[in-house]
N, C-alpha and C positions, 0 to 999 in steps of 0.2 A: 114223342109223348108230349113235349111242351106245346107243340102245335095243337094237339087234340085238347089239351087242357085250356089253351087260349080260346078255342072255338066253343067251349062249353058255355051255355047261357041258361038262365032260369034255374040255376042251382041254388040250393039253400046256402051254399058257401060262395057267395058271389065275389068276394074279394080274393079268395085263394087262387083262382085261375089267373087273375091279373097279376098277382105277386109272382106266380110261377113264371109268367112270360118275361118278367123283368129280372129274374134271378140269373145267377151265373150259369152259363151253358155247361161248363164242366161239372158243376154241382148237380144239375139236372140229370146228367148221364150217370154220375156216381150214385145218386139216390135211386135211380131206376135199377141200376145193377145191384145195389145193396138190397133193394126190395125183392128182386128176383132170387138172389142168392140166399136170402133169409127166409124165403117162403118154405114152410114145412119144418123149419128148425125151431128148437126150443129157445126160450129167452136166454138160458145159460149159454147156448151156442151163438146167439146173435150179439150179446153184449160185448164180447171181445172184438168182434168185427166192427161194431159201432165205435168202440174206443179207438181202434186203429184208424178208422176213417176220420174221426174228430181230431186225433193226434196229427195226422197228415195234413188236414185242412189248416191247422194252426201253425204247424212247423214246416211243412213241405210246400211244394208248388200247388197253390190253390188261389182262389179269388177272394178268400176271407179278408186279407189285408186290404185289397182294393175296395171291397164292400164297406169295410170300416172307414177307410179314407173318405169315400164318397158320402157316406151317411153322417158320420160323426165329426170328422175333421174339417173337410171342405164344406159340408152341409149342402152339397149340390143335389144329392140323391141320384147322381148320374154316373155310376161306375163304368169304367172302361174294361169290360170283361176280355180276358185273353185265355182261350179263344172266344171270338165274338159270335160264333154260330154253332149250332149243334153239329153241323156237318164237319166242322173243323176239329171236333173232339175225337181223338183216337181212343180206341178201347184200351190201349196201353196206358194212356193218361188216366183213365178211370180206374184201371187196375192199380196203378201206383198210389192212388188215394186210399186203397183198401188193404195195402200190405204195409208191414212195418219195415222201414229202412234203417232203423236204429235199434239199439239194444234196450230201449225204454218202453217198448210196446208190450202188451200182453200176448 
């Protein structure tokens, strides 16, 4: 999906595809999976899933901290994503971002 968004041109949202290309590959896969799982669900059904995803991104294995480091601490704007390509992101990695591994999730 990231490749397709990178190839889009002439869109009214010209900066969004460029930002998507530079974003965390793990986050790209997680967002796509979340969109697919949330399709056809109500807002009330989607909000707990969204909360779990955000909770895992902040407290679990994610690139959130790396993005903050690159943008706000070092101010390089060049995060070192791990994994560095979509092909390296396993579905289990994406699933781990959508489930609660602690007792504090909804």
